[in-house]
C-alpha positions as CSV (number, residue, x, y, z in Angstrom):
1,M,-0.4,0.0,-0.5
2,T,1.1,3.1,-0.6
3,K,1.4,6.1,2.3
4,A,-2.0,8.2,0.8
5,E,-3.1,4.6,1.1
6,V,-2.1,3.7,4.8
7,L,-3.4,6.9,5.8
8,Q,-6.3,7.6,3.3
9,L,-7.3,4.3,6.5
10,K,-6.4,5.3,8.6
11,M,-8.5,8.7,8.4
12,T,-11.3,6.3,7.9
13,A,-10.8,4.2,10.6
14,T,-10.7,7.5,12.5
15,R,-14.7,8.7,11.3
16,V,-15.3,4.8,12.0
17,R,-14.4,5.5,16.4
18,M,-16.1,9.2,16.1
19,G,-19.1,7.6,14.7
20,V,-19.0,4.7,17.2
21,I,-18.7,7.5,19.9
22,E,-21.9,9.7,18.4
23,A,-24.4,6.3,18.3
24,T,-23.1,5.1,21.8
25,H,-23.7,9.0,23.2
26,S,-27.2,9.3,21.6
27,A,-28.1,6.2,22.8
28,K,-27.1,6.8,26.1
29,S,-26.2,3.3,27.1
30,G,-23.6,1.0,25.2
31,H,-20.0,-0.5,25.4
32,P,-17.4,1.4,22.7
33,G,-14.7,-0.4,24.0
34,G,-14.2,-3.3,21.3
35,S,-16.1,-0.9,19.0
36,L,-13.0,1.5,19.1
37,S,-10.1,-1.1,19.3
38,A,-11.5,-2.9,16.0
39,A,-12.3,-0.2,14.4
40,D,-8.8,-0.6,12.2
41,V,-8.8,-4.1,11.5
42,L,-12.6,-3.6,10.2
43,T,-11.5,-1.0,8.5
44,Y,-8.7,-2.4,6.4
45,L,-10.4,-5.5,6.2
46,Y,-14.2,-3.4,4.8
47,F,-11.7,-1.6,2.4
48,K,-8.4,-3.8,1.1
49,V,-9.4,-7.8,1.9
50,L,-13.5,-8.1,1.8
51,N,-16.3,-7.7,-1.9
52,V,-18.6,-5.8,-0.8
53,D,-20.6,-3.9,-3.0
54,T,-22.5,-0.8,-0.8
55,E,-24.3,-0.6,-4.2
56,N,-25.2,-3.8,-4.9
57,P,-25.7,-5.8,-1.2
58,Q,-28.3,-9.0,-2.4
59,D,-24.8,-9.6,-4.8
60,P,-24.1,-13.8,-3.8
61,T,-21.2,-13.3,-4.4
62,R,-20.0,-10.7,-2.1
63,D,-18.5,-10.9,1.0
64,R,-19.8,-11.7,4.2
65,F,-18.6,-9.6,7.8
66,V,-19.8,-11.9,11.0
67,P,-19.3,-10.1,14.6
68,V,-17.4,-11.7,17.1
69,S,-20.3,-10.3,19.6
70,Y,-22.2,-7.5,19.9
71,T,-19.5,-4.7,21.3
72,H,-17.8,-5.1,18.0
73,L,-20.9,-4.4,15.8
74,R,-20.9,-0.5,16.6
75,A,-17.9,-0.5,14.2
76,H,-19.6,-2.7,11.9
77,E,-22.5,-0.6,11.5
78,T,-20.9,3.0,11.5
79,L,-18.3,1.3,8.3
80,R,-22.0,0.3,6.1
81,H,-22.7,3.3,6.2
82,L,-19.9,5.3,5.2
């Protein structure tokens, strides 16, 4: 990866963290630690590894991501809306 790609992924992971914090604050409950700590890994997977197409979510060849726990779900939901 180029330095620009790495920087872009870092900026995206920061946006994911902000989304997690905003969602947790809006809900007035939650445990954001798991999602915050998983932001970098999930961002890399979503944008560099997984075959996802937000324009065609019913594509039968798309990859599926299953969060390992509920605490990681908020980061995944944030990624889906970027």
